[in-house]
C-alpha positions in Angstrom: 87.3 79.0 118.3 85.1 80.8 120.6 83.7 83.8 119.5 85.8 85.8 121.9 89.1 84.7 120.3 87.9 85.3 117.0 87.1 88.7 118.0 90.2 89.1 119.3 91.9 88.1 116.5 90.1 90.6 114.6 91.2 93.6 116.8 94.8 92.4 116.7 94.7 91.9 113.0 93.3 95.2 112.6 96.1 96.6 114.9 98.9 95.0 112.8 97.2 96.0 109.7 96.8 99.5 110.3 100.2 99.8 111.7 101.7 98.6 108.3 99.5 100.8 106.2 101.2 103.7 108.3 104.6 102.5 107.2 103.5 102.6 103.8 101.9 105.6 103.6 104.6 107.4 105.3 107.2 105.7 102.9 104.9 106.8 100.1 104.1 110.3 101.6 100.5 109.8 101.5 100.0 112.4 104.4 96.6 114.7 104.8 98.2 118.0 104.9 96.3 120.4 106.9 94.4 123.1 105.1 92.0 125.7 106.0 89.4 123.3 106.5 91.3 120.6 108.6 90.6 119.8 112.5 94.2 118.7 112.8 97.8 120.9 112.3 100.2 118.0 111.4 100.6 116.0 108.4 99.4 112.6 109.1 99.3 109.6 107.1 95.9 108.4 105.6 94.5 105.2 104.4 94.4 103.3 108.0 90.5 102.2 107.2 92.2 99.8 104.6 92.7 97.6 107.5 89.0 97.7 108.8 88.1 96.6 105.1 90.8 94.0 104.5 89.6 92.2 108.2 86.2 92.6 107.9 86.0 91.2 104.1 88.0 88.4 105.3 85.7 87.7 108.3 82.6 88.0 106.0 83.8 85.4 103.8 84.4 83.1 106.5 81.1 83.5 108.0 79.2 83.4 104.4 80.9 80.2 103.9 80.3 78.6 107.3 77.0 79.5 107.3 77.0 82.1 110.1 75.2 84.2 108.1 72.8 83.9 104.7 74.8 83.7 101.6 72.7 86.7 100.2 73.1 88.7 103.4 77.3 87.8 102.7 76.9 89.3 99.3 75.2 92.3 100.3 77.7 93.3 102.7 80.7 92.3 100.7 79.8 93.5 97.1 78.7 97.1 98.7 81.6 97.3 100.9 83.9 96.5 98.1 82.5 99.0 95.7 82.2 102.0 98.2 86.0 101.2 99.8 87.2 100.9 96.2 86.1 104.2 95.2 87.2 105.9 98.6 90.9 104.1 98.2 91.0 106.0 94.3 89.9 109.1 96.4 92.4 108.9 98.7 95.3 108.8 96.1 93.7 111.2 93.7 90.4 112.7 93.8 87.5 111.3 92.2 85.0 113.6 90.5 81.5 114.2 92.8 79.3 112.7 90.3 81.1 109.4 89.8 81.7 108.9 93.7 77.6 109.6 94.0 76.8 107.2 91.2 79.3 104.2 92.7 77.3 105.3 96.6 74.3 104.9 94.7 75.1 101.6 92.8 76.4 100.4 96.4 73.0 101.4 97.9 71.1 99.1 95.0 73.5 96.2 95.3 72.6 95.9 98.8 68.6 96.2 98.4 68.9 93.9 95.4 70.5 91.2 97.5 68.8 91.7 100.7 65.2 91.4 99.0 62.0 91.8 100.1 61.7 93.6 103.6 58.9 93.0 106.4 57.0 96.3 107.1 58.2 98.9 109.6 55.8 99.3 112.5 55.0 102.8 113.4 52.7 102.4 116.4 49.4 100.9 115.2 50.4 100.7 111.7 53.5 100.5 109.3 55.4 102.6 107.3 54.4 102.5 103.5 53.7 102.0 101.2 56.5 99.4 99.9 57.8 101.4 97.2 58.4 104.2 99.5 60.1 103.1 102.1 62.5 101.2 99.5 63.1 104.6 97.9 64.0 105.8 101.4 66.4 103.1 102.1 68.0 103.6 99.0 68.6 107.3 99.7 69.1 106.6 103.4 72.4 103.9 102.5 73.9 106.6 99.8 73.5 109.3 102.7 74.9 107.3 105.5 77.9 106.4 103.3 78.7 110.2 102.5 77.8 111.5 106.0 80.4 108.8 107.8 82.8 110.5 105.8 81.8 113.9 106.7 81.9 112.9 110.5 85.3 111.5 110.1 86.8 114.9 110.9 88.6 114.5 114.3 90.7 111.8 115.8 89.2 108.8 116.8 85.8 110.2 116.4 84.5 107.7 113.6 86.3 105.0 115.2 84.5 105.3 118.3 81.1 105.5 116.6 81.8 102.3 114.7 83.3 100.4 118.3 79.9 101.6 120.3 77.4 101.2 117.7 78.8 97.9 116.6 79.1 96.6 120.5 75.7 97.5 121.2 73.8 96.3 117.9 75.9 93.2 118.4 74.6 92.6 121.9 71.2 93.3 120.9 71.6 91.0 118.2 72.6 87.9 120.4 69.9 88.6 122.7 67.4 88.3 120.1 68.9 84.6 119.1 70.6 85.9 115.7 74.2 84.8 117.0 75.8 84.5 113.6 74.7 88.1 112.6 75.9 89.6 115.9 79.3 87.7 115.4 79.5 89.5 111.9 78.5 92.7 113.5 81.1 92.1 116.3 83.6 92.0 113.5 83.2 95.7 112.6 83.3 96.7 116.3 86.6 94.8 117.0 88.4 95.9 113.5 87.2 99.4 114.7 88.8 99.0 117.6 92.0 97.8 116.3 92.4 101.0 114.4 91.5 103.0 117.1 94.6 102.2 119.0 96.4 104.1 116.2 94.3 106.5 115.9 93.3 107.9 119.1 94.7 111.3 120.0 97.1 112.4 118.7 96.4 110.2 116.2 99.2 108.3 114.2 97.1 107.8 111.3 93.8 108.8 109.9 90.9 106.1 108.3 90.5 107.6 104.8 87.5 107.6 102.5 88.1 104.0 102.1 87.4 103.2 105.7 84.8 105.7 106.3 82.6 105.0 103.4 83.2 101.3 103.9 81.7 101.7 107.7 78.6 103.7 106.2 77.5 101.3 103.6 78.2 98.2 106.0 76.1 99.9 109.1 73.5 100.7 106.5 73.8 97.0 105.0 73.9 95.7 108.5 70.5 97.4 109.5 68.4 96.3 106.7 69.6 92.7 107.0 68.9 92.3 110.5 65.4 94.0 109.8 64.8 91.5 107.0 65.6 88.6 109.0 63.2 89.9 112.0 66.5 89.9 114.1 66.7 93.6 115.3 64.2 96.2 113.9 65.4 99.3 111.8 64.1 101.6 114.3 66.7 100.3 116.6 69.6 101.2 114.1 68.7 104.6 113.4 68.6 105.5 117.0 72.1 104.1 117.8 73.3 106.1 114.5 71.7 109.5 115.9 74.7 111.1 116.8 76.5 111.1 113.0 72.7 111.3 111.5 71.6 114.1 113.4 74.8 116.5 112.9 75.7 115.7 109.2 72.1 116.1 108.6 71.6 119.4 110.8 74.5 120.9 109.4 73.8 120.2 105.3 70.2 121.6 106.1 71.4 124.5 107.5 74.3 125.2 105.1 71.6 124.8 102.3 69.0 127.1 103.8 71.4 129.7 104.4 72.9 129.6 100.8 76.3 128.5 101.6 78.1 126.3 99.2 76.9 123.1 100.7 78.4 120.8 98.6 82.1 122.2 99.4 84.2 120.7 102.2 84.4 122.7 105.7 84.8 122.2 109.1 82.1 123.3 110.7 80.0 120.6 111.8 78.9 120.7 115.6 81.8 118.0 116.6 84.4 120.2 115.1 83.3 123.4 116.6 83.0 121.4 119.9 86.6 120.0 119.3 88.2 123.7 118.9 86.7 124.5 122.4 87.4 121.4 124.3 89.8 119.3 122.1 89.3 115.9 119.9 89.8 113.2 123.1 87.0 114.7 125.0 84.3 115.4 122.3 85.1 111.6 120.9 84.8 110.6 124.2 81.4 112.0 125.0 79.8 110.7 121.7 81.0 107.3 123.0 79.3 108.3 126.7 75.9 109.4 124.4 76.0 106.1 122.6 76.4 103.8 125.5 74.3 105.9 128.1 71.4 107.4 125.9 70.9 105.8 122.6 71.8 102.2 123.4 69.0 101.6 125.9 66.5 103.5 123.7 67.7 101.2 121.1 67.3 98.4 123.5 63.4 99.1 124.5 62.6 99.8 120.5 63.8 95.9 119.9 61.9 94.8 122.3 58.6 97.0 121.1 59.2 97.7 117.7 55.9 99.6 117.2 57.2 101.9 119.7 60.3 102.7 117.4 59.3 106.2 116.1 58.8 107.5 119.2 61.8 106.2 120.5 63.8 107.6 118.0 62.4 111.3 118.1 63.1 111.1 121.9 67.0 109.9 121.5 67.3 112.7 119.0 65.9 115.4 120.4 68.5 116.0 122.8 71.0 115.6 119.8 69.3 117.9 117.7 69.8 120.7 121.0 73.2 119.6 121.1 73.6 120.4 117.3 72.2 124.2 117.7 74.1 124.8 120.9 77.3 124.2 119.0 76.6 125.8 116.0 76.2 123.0 113.3 76.4 124.4 110.0 77.4 128.0 111.0 81.0 129.3 110.0 83.5 129.8 112.1 
């Protein structure tokens, strides 16, 4: 079976399962009812991300058995994904206390790092980022933050799916060019599953992703980034560049809320993308993110993959206009 046909099957499976989850959610009354913090106005079924989780886990298991990726890599992705998606699914049914969610997210990050193992140095100009213990601590915190910020950024129609699609396609292409065809195929699973879900989630959304799906994508991209760096296939800088829109908006918003004395731990709708969506609508904002990812960030990530020692300057270059956009669209400022 060719890779293209396999990815097409992933898209179809994701689309079918998302539709089934929509019918189930409607039947059980599992609806996301709008409130003062919502960006939608109509009660909408949730749990659509379960389709992404299910399809990707089957694909990962198959890839691990067939040796497309190392067994320890498959364990890192599957274990971390199951833990985060499981807690997210519980939270979709009934709220899970924040400390327990955080503990699960930290546990998933530890699981990923433990299975991936030792990492090669992260190059920075003429040297390397270190010492190793500091790098591991930053990665632990980074994966945990990525899980949460992906959930925070899943607040308007299509955005989280488009991020997964564009980041996944670009990273898969760079991995394939680097000769890591197995890891490229696995990364493509996430993009294909997100596309199948997107067919239901495009504005006006017929179903939302839910915490299970968004958290799963967050931990999966973190694990893929670390695994591909460990296998010397795609430097970590390239992944950080590709994920820039989500990382910058979520981080800038959180920092501003903390600095200005807001209750930063409470849910809100004042990310830059949410302010922009109120001005232009969900579709234009999500499409703009796709353009930024493919036209601006993807070429910079490609250069970083070819010249890893320049990864940090390229990351700062890529993120700089995103910070400007966050300021212009009032990230972290109350409505």
